[in-house]
C-alpha positions in Angstrom: -70.1 70.0 -119.9 -70.8 73.7 -120.3 -69.8 74.5 -116.8 -66.5 72.6 -117.2 -65.8 74.5 -120.4 -66.5 77.8 -118.6 -64.1 76.9 -115.8 -61.5 76.0 -118.4 -62.1 79.3 -120.3 -61.7 81.3 -117.1 -58.1 80.0 -116.5 -56.6 77.8 -119.2 -53.4 77.5 -117.1 -55.3 75.7 -114.4 -54.5 72.0 -114.6 -57.5 70.8 -112.7 -60.0 72.6 -114.9 -58.1 71.4 -118.0 -58.2 67.8 -116.9 -61.8 67.9 -115.9 -62.8 69.4 -119.3 -60.6 67.0 -121.2 -62.1 64.0 -119.4 -65.6 65.0 -120.5 -64.4 65.8 -124.0 -62.8 62.4 -124.4 -66.3 60.9 -124.3 -68.0 63.2 -126.8 -65.4 64.9 -129.0 -63.1 63.9 -131.8 -59.3 63.9 -131.7 -59.0 67.2 -133.6 -61.3 69.0 -131.1 -59.4 67.6 -128.1 -56.1 68.5 -129.6 -57.4 72.1 -130.1 -58.3 72.3 -126.5 -54.8 71.1 -125.6 -53.3 73.8 -127.9 -55.4 76.5 -126.3 -54.2 75.5 -122.9 -50.6 75.3 -124.1 -50.8 78.8 -125.4 -51.8 79.9 -121.9 -48.8 78.1 -120.4 -50.5 75.0 -119.1 -47.8 72.5 -118.5 -50.2 69.5 -118.0 -51.6 70.3 -121.5 -48.1 70.2 -123.0 -47.6 66.7 -121.6 -51.1 65.5 -122.5 -50.7 66.6 -126.2 -47.3 65.0 -126.3 -48.6 61.7 -125.1 -51.6 61.9 -127.4 -49.3 62.4 -130.4 -47.0 59.6 -129.4 -49.9 57.2 -128.9 -51.0 58.1 -132.5 -47.6 57.1 -133.7 -46.4 60.6 -134.2 -43.4 60.7 -131.9 -41.5 63.4 -133.8 -44.5 65.7 -133.3 -44.7 64.7 -129.6 -41.1 65.6 -128.7 -41.5 69.4 -128.7 -44.5 69.3 -126.4 -42.9 66.7 -124.1 -39.7 68.7 -124.0 -41.5 71.9 -123.1 -43.4 70.2 -120.3 -40.2 68.6 -119.0 -38.4 71.9 -119.2 -41.2 73.4 -117.1 -40.7 70.9 -114.3 -43.2 68.1 -115.3 -41.5 65.0 -113.8 -43.6 62.5 -115.7 -42.8 64.3 -119.0 -39.1 63.9 -118.4 -39.3 60.1 -118.2 -41.8 59.9 -121.1 -39.6 62.2 -123.2 -36.6 60.0 -122.6 -38.6 56.9 -123.7 -39.8 58.7 -126.9 -36.4 59.9 -127.7 -35.0 56.4 -127.5 -37.9 55.2 -129.6 -37.0 57.6 -132.4 -33.3 57.0 -132.0 -32.4 60.5 -130.7 -29.9 61.2 -128.1 -31.4 61.2 -124.6 -30.3 64.2 -122.4 -28.9 63.5 -119.0 
């Protein structure tokens, strides 16, 4: 785990190191710690982390908190975030952009 954390810390924008580290954390860390890793990656501009945190928030029944992260990922070209965002917006009754 330490090596994965080091790889993540070297380049928090790298989606591969983010996902590898997150997969290990999911087995040993609590929600708050995982969210913090997502936020660190988001601060570095990691689009995959934007999507991941948005999905995590939506799955915890916090769709209003999920929308900004999903929108930012979608605006940065994350295709899956676009469709997921549309579904969440419909869920909360907001207007879905074209």
